[in-house]
MIKEPA-325529 format. One record per residue (C-alpha): residue number from 1; x, y negated, z negated. Coordinates in steps of 0.2 Angstrom, whole numbers, plus 5000, padded with zeros to 4 digits. Last residue first. Layout:
REM MIKEPA-325529
> NUM; X; Y; Z;
...
This chain:
REM MIKEPA-325529
> 693; 5666; 4558; 4316;
> 692; 5663; 4576; 4315;
> 691; 5664; 4591; 4328;
> 690; 5661; 4608; 4321;
> 689; 5671; 4621; 4331;
> 688; 5678; 4622; 4348;
> 687; 5696; 4618; 4354;
> 686; 5693; 4617; 4373;
> 685; 5704; 4607; 4384;
> 684; 5719; 4617; 4386;
> 683; 5721; 4611; 4405;
> 682; 5735; 4623; 4411;
> 681; 5725; 4638; 4411;
> 680; 5736; 4652; 4403;
> 679; 5744; 4664; 4416;
> 678; 5733; 4680; 4417;
> 677; 5732; 4692; 4402;
> 676; 5713; 4690; 4400;
> 675; 5705; 4682; 4416;
> 674; 5708; 4664; 4418;
> 673; 5719; 4665; 4434;
> 672; 5706; 4670; 4446;
> 671; 5689; 4661; 4440;
> 670; 5682; 4676; 4429;
> 669; 5668; 4687; 4428;
> 668; 5662; 4698; 4414;
> 667; 5657; 4716; 4416;
> 666; 5648; 4724; 4401;
> 665; 5651; 4736; 4387;
> 664; 5642; 4734; 4371;
> 663; 5629; 4748; 4374;
> 662; 5643; 4760; 4379;
> 661; 5652; 4758; 4362;
> 660; 5670; 4751; 4362;
> 659; 5682; 4764; 4355;
> 658; 5690; 4767; 4373;
> 657; 5694; 4748; 4373;
> 656; 5683; 4733; 4380;
> 655; 5693; 4718; 4383;
> 654; 5688; 4705; 4370;
> 653; 5672; 4695; 4371;
> 652; 5669; 4701; 4352;
> 651; 5651; 4707; 4353;
> 650; 5650; 4710; 4372;
> 649; 5666; 4720; 4372;
> 648; 5672; 4717; 4390;
> 647; 5675; 4725; 4407;
> 646; 5684; 4713; 4418;
> 645; 5678; 4707; 4435;
> 644; 5689; 4693; 4444;
> 643; 5682; 4679; 4455;
> 642; 5693; 4672; 4469;
> 641; 5683; 4677; 4484;
> 640; 5664; 4676; 4482;
> 639; 5654; 4689; 4471;
> 638; 5639; 4696; 4481;
> 637; 5621; 4692; 4477;
> 636; 5608; 4705; 4484;
> 635; 5593; 4704; 4494;
> 634; 5575; 4707; 4490;
> 633; 5562; 4719; 4498;
> 632; 5546; 4713; 4503;
> 631; 5529; 4721; 4503;
> 630; 5525; 4711; 4487;
> 629; 5540; 4701; 4484;
> 628; 5532; 4684; 4484;
> 627; 5519; 4689; 4474;
> 626; 5533; 4694; 4459;
> 625; 5541; 4678; 4461;
> 624; 5525; 4667; 4458;
> 623; 5519; 4679; 4443;
> 622; 5536; 4678; 4435;
> 621; 5536; 4659; 4437;
> 620; 5519; 4658; 4428;
> 619; 5526; 4670; 4414;
> 618; 5542; 4658; 4412;
> 617; 5531; 4643; 4409;
> 616; 5524; 4647; 4393;
> 615; 5533; 4661; 4383;
> 614; 5550; 4656; 4390;
> 613; 5548; 4638; 4391;
> 612; 5543; 4636; 4373;
> 611; 5528; 4631; 4362;
> 610; 5532; 4634; 4343;
> 609; 5518; 4623; 4338;
> 608; 5506; 4619; 4353;
> 607; 5507; 4608; 4368;
> 606; 5515; 4593; 4359;
> 605; 5511; 4577; 4367;
> 604; 5518; 4568; 4382;
> 603; 5505; 4557; 4391;
> 602; 5503; 4569; 4406;
> 601; 5502; 4584; 4395;
> 600; 5515; 4598; 4399;
> 599; 5520; 4612; 4410;
> 598; 5535; 4614; 4421;
> 597; 5538; 4628; 4434;
> 596; 5552; 4630; 4445;
> 595; 5556; 4642; 4458;
> 594; 5572; 4645; 4470;
> 593; 5570; 4658; 4482;
> 592; 5579; 4670; 4493;
> 591; 5593; 4678; 4483;
> 590; 5582; 4676; 4468;
> 589; 5581; 4661; 4457;
> 588; 5576; 4652; 4440;
> 587; 5569; 4636; 4433;
> 586; 5558; 4638; 4419;
> 585; 5550; 4624; 4409;
> 584; 5541; 4617; 4394;
> 583; 5538; 4599; 4389;
> 582; 5529; 4593; 4374;
> 581; 5537; 4606; 4362;
> 580; 5543; 4591; 4351;
> 579; 5562; 4595; 4353;
> 578; 5560; 4599; 4372;
> 577; 5559; 4615; 4380;
> 576; 5569; 4623; 4395;
> 575; 5571; 4640; 4401;
> 574; 5585; 4645; 4412;
> 573; 5586; 4656; 4427;
> 572; 5591; 4672; 4436;
> 571; 5582; 4686; 4445;
> 570; 5588; 4701; 4455;
> 569; 5573; 4709; 4463;
> 568; 5574; 4729; 4462;
> 567; 5567; 4728; 4444;
> 566; 5551; 4722; 4450;
> 565; 5545; 4706; 4443;
> 564; 5534; 4704; 4427;
> 563; 5544; 4711; 4414;
> 562; 5559; 4700; 4419;
> 561; 5548; 4685; 4417;
> 560; 5544; 4688; 4398;
> 559; 5562; 4691; 4396;
> 558; 5565; 4672; 4397;
> 557; 5574; 4668; 4382;
> 556; 5589; 4680; 4383;
> 555; 5588; 4699; 4387;
> 554; 5587; 4701; 4406;
> 553; 5581; 4683; 4410;
> 552; 5595; 4673; 4402;
> 551; 5606; 4687; 4406;
> 550; 5604; 4684; 4424;
> 549; 5608; 4666; 4420;
> 548; 5626; 4672; 4416;
> 547; 5628; 4680; 4432;
> 546; 5621; 4663; 4441;
> 545; 5633; 4653; 4431;
> 544; 5648; 4665; 4437;
> 543; 5642; 4664; 4455;
> 542; 5641; 4645; 4454;
> 541; 5657; 4643; 4447;
> 540; 5665; 4654; 4461;
> 539; 5656; 4644; 4474;
> 538; 5665; 4628; 4467;
> 537; 5652; 4615; 4465;
> 536; 5641; 4603; 4474;
> 535; 5647; 4605; 4492;
> 534; 5636; 4597; 4506;
> 533; 5623; 4602; 4518;
> 532; 5617; 4590; 4532;
> 531; 5599; 4586; 4529;
> 530; 5586; 4597; 4538;
> 529; 5579; 4593; 4555;
> 528; 5562; 4585; 4555;
> 527; 5556; 4584; 4573;
> 526; 5544; 4572; 4580;
> 525; 5532; 4570; 4595;
> 524; 5532; 4588; 4600;
> 523; 5520; 4590; 4614;
> 522; 5505; 4603; 4611;
> 521; 5493; 4592; 4620;
> 520; 5484; 4586; 4604;
> 519; 5501; 4579; 4598;
> 518; 5513; 4589; 4590;
> 517; 5523; 4586; 4573;
> 516; 5538; 4596; 4568;
> 515; 5546; 4604; 4554;
> 514; 5541; 4594; 4538;
> 513; 5543; 4598; 4521;
> 512; 5561; 4597; 4517;
> 511; 5570; 4598; 4500;
> 510; 5588; 4592; 4500;
> 509; 5601; 4605; 4498;
> 508; 5618; 4604; 4488;
> 507; 5629; 4619; 4491;
> 506; 5637; 4629; 4476;
> 505; 5635; 4648; 4483;
> 504; 5618; 4648; 4487;
> 503; 5609; 4651; 4470;
> 502; 5617; 4639; 4458;
> 501; 5617; 4627; 4472;
> 500; 5597; 4628; 4472;
> 499; 5596; 4622; 4454;
> 498; 5597; 4605; 4461;
> 497; 5583; 4608; 4471;
> 496; 5573; 4613; 4456;
> 495; 5578; 4596; 4448;
> 494; 5573; 4586; 4463;
> 493; 5556; 4593; 4464;
> 492; 5554; 4592; 4445;
> 491; 5558; 4574; 4443;
> 490; 5570; 4571; 4428;
> 489; 5569; 4563; 4412;
> 488; 5585; 4562; 4400;
> 487; 5583; 4572; 4384;
> 486; 5589; 4588; 4394;
> 485; 5599; 4596; 4379;
> 484; 5616; 4588; 4386;
> 483; 5607; 4572; 4387;
> 482; 5607; 4572; 4368;
> 481; 5625; 4568; 4368;
> 480; 5622; 4552; 4376;
> 479; 5628; 4545; 4393;
> 478; 5610; 4543; 4399;
> 477; 5606; 4553; 4416;
> 476; 5599; 4543; 4430;
> 475; 5587; 4553; 4440;
> 474; 5594; 4557; 4457;
> 473; 5598; 4576; 4455;
> 472; 5605; 4582; 4472;
> 471; 5618; 4595; 4465;
> 470; 5632; 4581; 4467;
> 469; 5622; 4572; 4455;
> 468; 5621; 4585; 4444;
> 467; 5640; 4588; 4444;
> 466; 5643; 4568; 4441;
> 465; 5632; 4570; 4426;
> 464; 5642; 4584; 4419;
> 463; 5658; 4573; 4422;
> 462; 5649; 4558; 4414;
> 461; 5645; 4568; 4398;
> 460; 5663; 4571; 4395;
> 459; 5672; 4589; 4395;
> 458; 5672; 4590; 4375;
> 457; 5657; 4580; 4372;
> 456; 5647; 4590; 4383;
> 455; 5654; 4607; 4377;
> 454; 5651; 4603; 4359;
> 453; 5632; 4596; 4364;
> 452; 5628; 4614; 4374;
> 451; 5636; 4623; 4358;
> 450; 5625; 4615; 4346;
> 449; 5609; 4618; 4356;
> 448; 5610; 4637; 4357;
> 447; 5601; 4643; 4372;
> 446; 5601; 4662; 4368;
> 445; 5608; 4666; 4385;
> 444; 5619; 4651; 4385;
> 443; 5626; 4654; 4368;
> 442; 5628; 4673; 4373;
> 441; 5638; 4669; 4389;
> 440; 5649; 4656; 4380;
> 439; 5654; 4669; 4367;
> 438; 5647; 4666; 4349;
> 437; 5653; 4662; 4333;
> 436; 5641; 4655; 4320;
> 435; 5622; 4659; 4323;
> 434; 5615; 4644; 4316;
> 433; 5595; 4644; 4311;
> 432; 5582; 4632; 4313;
> 431; 5573; 4643; 4326;
> 430; 5572; 4631; 4339;
> 429; 5590; 4625; 4335;
> 428; 5597; 4609; 4328;
> 427; 5605; 4594; 4335;
> 426; 5613; 4581; 4323;
> 425; 5614; 4564; 4328;
> 424; 5622; 4552; 4316;
> 423; 5617; 4533; 4319;
> 422; 5631; 4520; 4319;
> 421; 5625; 4512; 4335;
> 420; 5640; 4520; 4344;
> 419; 5634; 4538; 4339;
> 418; 5641; 4548; 4324;
> 417; 5640; 4566; 4328;
> 416; 5635; 4578; 4314;
> 415; 5636; 4595; 4320;
> 414; 5629; 4612; 4311;
> 413; 5635; 4628; 4319;
> 412; 5635; 4638; 4334;
> 411; 5653; 4640; 4336;
> 410; 5661; 4644; 4352;
> 409; 5671; 4660; 4357;
> 408; 5677; 4661; 4375;
> 407; 5669; 4675; 4385;
> 406; 5662; 4665; 4400;
> 405; 5679; 4657; 4401;
> 404; 5681; 4637; 4401;
> 403; 5692; 4631; 4414;
> 402; 5686; 4615; 4420;
> 401; 5674; 4622; 4432;
> 400; 5668; 4632; 4417;
> 399; 5664; 4617; 4407;
> 398; 5656; 4609; 4422;
> 397; 5645; 4624; 4425;
> 396; 5640; 4625; 4406;
> 395; 5633; 4607; 4406;
> 394; 5625; 4609; 4422;
> 393; 5616; 4624; 4417;
> 392; 5611; 4615; 4400;
> 391; 5597; 4605; 4410;
> 390; 5585; 4620; 4406;
> 389; 5587; 4616; 4389;
> 388; 5575; 4602; 4389;
> 387; 5570; 4596; 4407;
> 386; 5564; 4579; 4401;
> 385; 5549; 4573; 4413;
> 384; 5547; 4560; 4426;
> 383; 5532; 4565; 4438;
> 382; 5532; 4558; 4456;
> 381; 5537; 4573; 4466;
> 380; 5530; 4588; 4456;
> 379; 5518; 4578; 4446;
> 378; 5508; 4573; 4461;
> 377; 5494; 4563; 4455;
> 376; 5479; 4569; 4464;
> 375; 5469; 4572; 4448;
> 374; 5452; 4580; 4446;
> 373; 5450; 4586; 4464;
> 372; 5468; 4590; 4464;
> 371; 5466; 4604; 4450;
> 370; 5481; 4609; 4439;
> 369; 5494; 4598; 4447;
> 368; 5508; 4595; 4459;
> 367; 5508; 4612; 4467;
> 366; 5522; 4615; 4480;
> 365; 5526; 4630; 4490;
> 364; 5539; 4635; 4503;
> 363; 5549; 4619; 4502;
> 362; 5563; 4621; 4514;
> 361; 5580; 4616; 4506;
> 360; 5590; 4627; 4518;
> 359; 5599; 4640; 4509;
> 358; 5590; 4638; 4493;
> 357; 5573; 4641; 4501;
> 356; 5560; 4632; 4490;
> 355; 5547; 4635; 4477;
> 354; 5541; 4621; 4466;
> 353; 5526; 4623; 4453;
> 352; 5519; 4609; 4443;
> 351; 5508; 4608; 4426;
> 350; 5494; 4599; 4417;
> 349; 5487; 4602; 4401;
> 348; 5470; 4590; 4402;
> 347; 5470; 4575; 4391;
> 346; 5462; 4572; 4374;
> 345; 5476; 4578; 4363;
> 344; 5471; 4583; 4345;
> 343; 5456; 4594; 4351;
> 342; 5442; 4595; 4338;
> 341; 5443; 4610; 4327;
> 340; 5440; 4599; 4311;
> 339; 5424; 4595; 4318;
> 338; 5418; 4612; 4315;
> 337; 5412; 4622; 4331;
> 336; 5396; 4630; 4325;
> 335; 5385; 4625; 4339;
> 334; 5398; 4633; 4351;
> 333; 5405; 4620; 4363;
> 332; 5396; 4618; 4379;
> 331; 5404; 4624; 4394;
> 330; 5408; 4611; 4408;
> 329; 5425; 4608; 4400;
> 328; 5430; 4627; 4402;
> 327; 5446; 4625; 4411;
> 326; 5448; 4609; 4402;
> 325; 5451; 4617; 4386;
> 324; 5456; 4603; 4375;
> 323; 5474; 4599; 4369;
> 322; 5483; 4606; 4355;
> 321; 5483; 4624; 4357;
> 320; 5486; 4632; 4340;
> 319; 5478; 4649; 4344;
> 318; 5480; 4652; 4363;
> 317; 5465; 4650; 4375;
> 316; 5472; 4634; 4382;
> 315; 5488; 4644; 4386;
> 314; 5478; 4657; 4396;
> 313; 5469; 4645; 4406;
> 312; 5485; 4637; 4410;
> 311; 5494; 4652; 4417;
> 310; 5479; 4658; 4427;
> 309; 5478; 4639; 4435;
> 308; 5498; 4640; 4438;
> 307; 5498; 4657; 4445;
> 306; 5484; 4654; 4457;
> 305; 5491; 4638; 4463;
> 304; 5508; 4647; 4466;
> 303; 5500; 4662; 4474;
> 302; 5490; 4651; 4486;
> 301; 5508; 4642; 4490;
> 300; 5516; 4658; 4491;
> 299; 5503; 4665; 4504;
> 298; 5504; 4649; 4514;
> 297; 5521; 4648; 4516;
> 296; 5526; 4629; 4518;
> 295; 5539; 4622; 4529;
> 294; 5526; 4612; 4538;
> 293; 5519; 4611; 4556;
> 292; 5510; 4594; 4558;
> 291; 5497; 4596; 4572;
> 290; 5491; 4579; 4578;
> 289; 5472; 4574; 4585;
> 288; 5470; 4561; 4571;
> 287; 5471; 4542; 4569;
> 286; 5477; 4546; 4552;
> 285; 5492; 4554; 4559;
> 284; 5500; 4537; 4566;
> 283; 5517; 4545; 4570;
> 282; 5530; 4531; 4566;
> 281; 5542; 4543; 4556;
> 280; 5536; 4533; 4540;
> 279; 5519; 4539; 4545;
> 278; 5524; 4557; 4547;
> 277; 5534; 4556; 4529;
> 276; 5517; 4548; 4521;
> 275; 5506; 4562; 4529;
> 274; 5519; 4575; 4525;
> 273; 5518; 4571; 4506;
> 272; 5499; 4569; 4505;
> 271; 5497; 4586; 4513;
> 270; 5510; 4595; 4502;
> 269; 5499; 4589; 4488;
> 268; 5483; 4596; 4496;
> 267; 5490; 4612; 4499;
> 266; 5476; 4625; 4502;
> 265; 5463; 4611; 4505;
> 264; 5448; 4615; 4496;
> 263; 5439; 4631; 4501;
> 262; 5423; 4630; 4509;
> 261; 5410; 4641; 4498;
> 260; 5403; 4651; 4512;
> 259; 5386; 4652; 4519;
> 258; 5374; 4667; 4522;
> 257; 5356; 4662; 4528;
> 256; 5347; 4678; 4529;
> 255; 5344; 4687; 4544;
> 254; 5325; 4691; 4548;
> 253; 5325; 4676; 4559;
> 252; 5338; 4682; 4569;
> 251; 5331; 4699; 4574;
> 250; 5314; 4690; 4578;
> 249; 5323; 4679; 4589;
> 248; 5332; 4692; 4599;
> 247; 5315; 4702; 4601;
> 246; 5307; 4687; 4607;
> 245; 5320; 4684; 4620;
> 244; 5332; 4671; 4621;
> 243; 5335; 4655; 4631;
> 242; 5318; 4656; 4638;
> 241; 5310; 4640; 4632;
> 240; 5297; 4649; 4620;
> 239; 5312; 4661; 4614;
> 238; 5323; 4645; 4610;
> 237; 5308; 4637; 4601;
> 236; 5306; 4652; 4590;
> 235; 5324; 4652; 4585;
> 234; 5323; 4633; 4582;
> 233; 5308; 4636; 4571;
> 232; 5317; 4651; 4561;
> 231; 5331; 4638; 4558;
> 230; 5318; 4626; 4551;
> 229; 5312; 4639; 4538;
> 228; 5329; 4645; 4534;
> 227; 5337; 4626; 4533;
> 226; 5323; 4624; 4519;
> 225; 5325; 4640; 4511;
> 224; 5344; 4637; 4509;
> 223; 5345; 4618; 4503;
> 222; 5362; 4618; 4495;
> 221; 5371; 4630; 4506;
> 220; 5362; 4628; 4523;
> 219; 5360; 4608; 4521;
> 218; 5343; 4604; 4529;
> 217; 5338; 4590; 4519;
> 216; 5357; 4583; 4518;
> 215; 5361; 4585; 4535;
> 214; 5345; 4577; 4543;
> 213; 5338; 4579; 4560;
> 212; 5355; 4584; 4564;
> 211; 5354; 4599; 4554;
> 210; 5343; 4612; 4561;
> 209; 5355; 4615; 4576;
> 208; 5367; 4621; 4562;
> 207; 5356; 4635; 4556;
> 206; 5352; 4640; 4575;
> 205; 5370; 4643; 4578;
> 204; 5371; 4653; 4562;
> 203; 5355; 4663; 4568;
> 202; 5364; 4666; 4586;
> 201; 5381; 4671; 4578;
> 200; 5395; 4659; 4576;
> 199; 5412; 4665; 4582;
> 198; 5416; 4650; 4595;
> 197; 5412; 4638; 4582;
> 196; 5427; 4642; 4571;
> 195; 5423; 4652; 4555;
> 194; 5420; 4649; 4536;
> 193; 5402; 4648; 4539;
> 192; 5397; 4632; 4532;
> 191; 5412; 4620; 4533;
> 190; 5421; 4631; 4546;
> 189; 5405; 4631; 4558;
> 188; 5403; 4612; 4554;
> 187; 5420; 4608; 4559;
> 186; 5418; 4615; 4576;
> 185; 5402; 4608; 4579;
> 184; 5406; 4591; 4576;
> 183; 5408; 4581; 4561;
> 182; 5410; 4588; 4544;
> 181; 5411; 4575; 4529;
> 180; 5399; 4584; 4519;
> 179; 5386; 4581; 4532;
> 178; 5384; 4588; 4550;
> 177; 5388; 4573; 4559;
> 176; 5387; 4572; 4577;
> 175; 5402; 4570; 4589;
> 174; 5408; 4586; 4596;
> 173; 5391; 4593; 4600;
> 172; 5386; 4577; 4609;
> 171; 5403; 4577; 4619;
> 170; 5399; 4595; 4625;
> 169; 5381; 4592; 4629;
> 168; 5386; 4576; 4639;
> 167; 5399; 4586; 4648;
> 166; 5388; 4599; 4652;
> 165; 5375; 4587; 4658;
> 164; 5387; 4580; 4669;
> 163; 5395; 4563; 4668;
> 162; 5394; 4546; 4678;
> 161; 5376; 4544; 4682;
> 160; 5370; 4553; 4666;
> 159; 5379; 4540; 4656;
> 158; 5370; 4526; 4667;
> 157; 5353; 4534; 4661;
> 156; 5358; 4533; 4644;
> 155; 5365; 4516; 4643;
> 154; 5348; 4509; 4650;
> 153; 5338; 4520; 4637;
> 152; 5350; 4512; 4624;
> 151; 5347; 4495; 4630;
> 150; 5329; 4497; 4629;
> 149; 5328; 4505; 4613;
> 148; 5338; 4490; 4606;
> 147; 5327; 4477; 4614;
> 146; 5312; 4485; 4607;
> 145; 5318; 4483; 4590;
> 144; 5321; 4498; 4578;
> 143; 5339; 4493; 4574;
> 142; 5346; 4508; 4564;
> 141; 5350; 4515; 4580;
> 140; 5364; 4503; 4582;
> 139; 5369; 4503; 4600;
> 138; 5384; 4492; 4602;
> 137; 5395; 4495; 4586;
> 136; 5386; 4512; 4584;
> 135; 5395; 4517; 4602;
> 134; 5397; 4536; 4600;
> 133; 5382; 4539; 4590;
> 132; 5370; 4528; 4599;
> 131; 5375; 4533; 4616;
> 130; 5375; 4552; 4610;
> 129; 5357; 4551; 4604;
> 128; 5352; 4543; 4620;
> 127; 5360; 4558; 4630;
> 126; 5352; 4571; 4618;
> 125; 5335; 4563; 4622;
> 124; 5325; 4551; 4610;
> 123; 5307; 4554; 4608;
> 122; 5304; 4551; 4590;
> 121; 5288; 4555; 4580;
> 120; 5275; 4545; 4572;
> 119; 5259; 4555; 4571;
> 118; 5245; 4542; 4570;
> 117; 5234; 4555; 4579;
> 116; 5227; 4546; 4594;
> 115; 5238; 4532; 4596;
> 114; 5255; 4539; 4589;
> 113; 5252; 4556; 4597;
> 112; 5249; 4547; 4614;
> 111; 5265; 4537; 4612;
> 110; 5276; 4553; 4607;
> 109; 5268; 4561; 4622;
> 108; 5272; 4547; 4634;
> 107; 5290; 4546; 4628;
> 106; 5292; 4565; 4629;
> 105; 5286; 4565; 4646;
> 104; 5297; 4550; 4651;
> 103; 5313; 4559; 4644;
> 102; 5326; 4546; 4646;
> 101; 5344; 4551; 4651;
> 100; 5339; 4557; 4669;
> 99; 5328; 4571; 4664;
> 98; 5327; 4589; 4669;
> 97; 5341; 4597; 4660;
> 96; 5338; 4589; 4644;
> 95; 5319; 4594; 4645;
> 94; 5319; 4603; 4629;
> 93; 5328; 4589; 4619;
> 92; 5332; 4591; 4601;
> 91; 5325; 4608; 4595;
> 90; 5329; 4619; 4611;
> 89; 5343; 4608; 4617;
> 88; 5352; 4611; 4599;
> 87; 5349; 4630; 4600;
> 86; 5355; 4630; 4620;
> 85; 5372; 4623; 4615;
> 84; 5375; 4636; 4603;
> 83; 5366; 4650; 4613;
> 82; 5379; 4649; 4628;
> 81; 5393; 4656; 4616;
> 80; 5406; 4643; 4613;
> 79; 5423; 4641; 4623;
> 78; 5414; 4633; 4639;
> 77; 5409; 4619; 4628;
> 76; 5427; 4614; 4625;
> 75; 5433; 4609; 4607;
> 74; 5434; 4594; 4597;
> 73; 5441; 4595; 4579;
> 72; 5431; 4584; 4568;
> 71; 5434; 4579; 4550;
> 70; 5434; 4560; 4550;
> 69; 5447; 4547; 4544;
> 68; 5461; 4558; 4545;
> 67; 5472; 4572; 4538;
> 66; 5468; 4590; 4536;
> 65; 5477; 4604; 4525;
> 64; 5483; 4621; 4524;
> 63; 5479; 4629; 4542;
> 62; 5488; 4643; 4544;
> 61; 5501; 4641; 4558;
> 60; 5515; 4652; 4551;
> 59; 5525; 4639; 4545;
> 58; 5510; 4632; 4536;
> 57; 5499; 4619; 4545;
> 56; 5492; 4602; 4543;
> 55; 5479; 4598; 4555;
> 54; 5475; 4579; 4560;
> 53; 5458; 4577; 4561;
> 52; 5450; 4568; 4577;
> 51; 5443; 4552; 4580;
> 50; 5430; 4552; 4594;
> 49; 5436; 4553; 4613;
> 48; 5426; 4541; 4622;
> 47; 5410; 4545; 4633;
> 46; 5406; 4529; 4642;
> 45; 5388; 4523; 4643;
> 44; 5390; 4511; 4629;
> 43; 5402; 4500; 4639;
> 42; 5412; 4488; 4629;
> 41; 5425; 4502; 4627;
> 40; 5421; 4503; 4609;
> 39; 5433; 4510; 4595;
> 38; 5423; 4522; 4586;
> 37; 5412; 4516; 4572;
> 36; 5413; 4528; 4556;
> 35; 5403; 4542; 4558;
> 34; 5384; 4545; 4551;
> 33; 5378; 4532; 4565;
> 32; 5360; 4537; 4561;
> 31; 5357; 4545; 4576;
> 30; 5364; 4562; 4573;
> 29; 5359; 4563; 4555;
> 28; 5349; 4550; 4546;
> 27; 5332; 4541; 4546;
> 26; 5334; 4535; 4564;
> 25; 5333; 4553; 4569;
> 24; 5314; 4553; 4567;
> 23; 5314; 4540; 4580;
> 22; 5300; 4526; 4575;
> 21; 5288; 4524; 4590;
> 20; 5289; 4505; 4593;
> 19; 5303; 4507; 4604;
> 18; 5291; 4517; 4617;
> 17; 5284; 4500; 4622;
> 16; 5301; 4497; 4632;
> 15; 5301; 4514; 4641;
> 14; 5282; 4512; 4645;
> 13; 5284; 4494; 4652;
> 12; 5297; 4502; 4665;
> 11; 5286; 4516; 4669;
> 10; 5270; 4508; 4672;
> 9; 5255; 4518; 4672;
> 8; 5255; 4523; 4653;
> 7; 5253; 4505; 4647;
> 6; 5236; 4504; 4657;
> 5; 5229; 4516; 4645;
> 4; 5229; 4505; 4630;
> 3; 5239; 4503; 4616;
> 2; 5234; 4492; 4600;
> 1; 5249; 4485; 4591;
């Protein structure tokens, strides 16, 4: 089209003809409808509330996750330093405070440059950009036709009639895209500079003001030099237009562009859980604008993730590890790596960590895998894995409940159990040895398999299953002898929660993630009270079992953990390893926390020859527990009424005498009436020894 001077004389004609000038912003950024279309009001001049992010918070208010279709958190203009808005005005619309929504001077200049210089540039105002971004379903800025431009200008002028300049600027800053899924100035400040928009420096504000033209091209982290050059242009424009002094501009121009690596969501698996729970409660958190307050401890969540990552890295570096080293997957293999050294397992080693409050069931930390970005599958909740020997705690607890004493002698010996299908089941030990007569305490401390099977056969596997079910274990337990050794699969979260009954005096708890949900005004729209507490076992049984499991940590299969946790913190627990070394566990407790760690491949396979819960999972749990007590003292466990302490000889299980060496003396606990010298327990159920059929 050929332009003649007569077009400049007619304002209304000029506006429509300006549509032939291709706006710079039509290529991307603020005017490219970078966000999902908002629900239209049918009136493109109206300022509507754009989609907001729902914030997921730790119990202390720390942000641990975000939910929503767009990562946006709208903030008032008055909370920002004045230079933030001024930076955008200087580079986007220098006559913002003079025009009525359409900058006639800018349009005329753009037309003149197009005719005389062939310079195609945009002349859209901030108001026009807001109209196009806020109502992309009505004003599509990708449409370059004159009719679209005219409709946009009409809407912009109408918007200026209904809203103040401050309202328009605020809506613009909260609407536009800054790339990487960040919408609005608040999320942009967090994304690139790790701070709220209210804390932006002049140089940082200018860096962000550089981006609407093209968030990708002027990304301050990926294209630092390009952003710095445009940032300095913005600063020069601000000085030229009188918003800042030349000295301020020069000082800011000398600053380097320093961005931060925005941390991934601190608790992505927890975020997934609470999103589902909120939606089931009827709260549409995906629409955004809510605050979900969880039970999570932010510091402990971070420690759990770090401990799992560090532990897996160490395991992958061990000789004999059967999987590939996923932590170093981006590093090329050494040139002399022999083909015979290729991993035997193609999958990455995975893990899960659960930490919860034993008195309430409140989940303090949950990690569902080694890397959420690699795999979002939540192994802590949706995984089904064999618990191995860690299940033995329920076997022993039921036996003690039925009258077995911790000093009773049992036989770690070869068993041959004929099953209903005619096959013979013969459990062995990890060390392929049998140690003969042991006390019950020693058998659990050393995790001797034949003893656990004998106990289960004597008291009935169905009674063991009933106890585990009362403690909160929902997974079905097969009625076979091997289930006494943890052959039936469980879900890690349920299993760790069931262990809470050993910690809290025999009470079953239900894991809880949600505390409350607030809307954007702070009104509570949903609360999640804890489930009613119910008895799982006799508190005396829980105390005796916990006391035995302290020996597991002190001198049994989990001593690696004891070395990592301060001696002032009492710890009890049980390791678990499956027969094929495919699953390793540690589940343990302190007076304030129950902590569980599982490791394995998603498709069960041997981790390494000799892999065990005590050497692989327990150290990870140890790091988590140690971090939980940094700067914090631990409580203590107290014996409940109805238990009797007696000093015994550890080697024989008999009452200690003056001849018993000091290193063999220890205090054993008994249900009242079962201690040495008391009236015999009426149910003589246990006659242990080799069982044959």
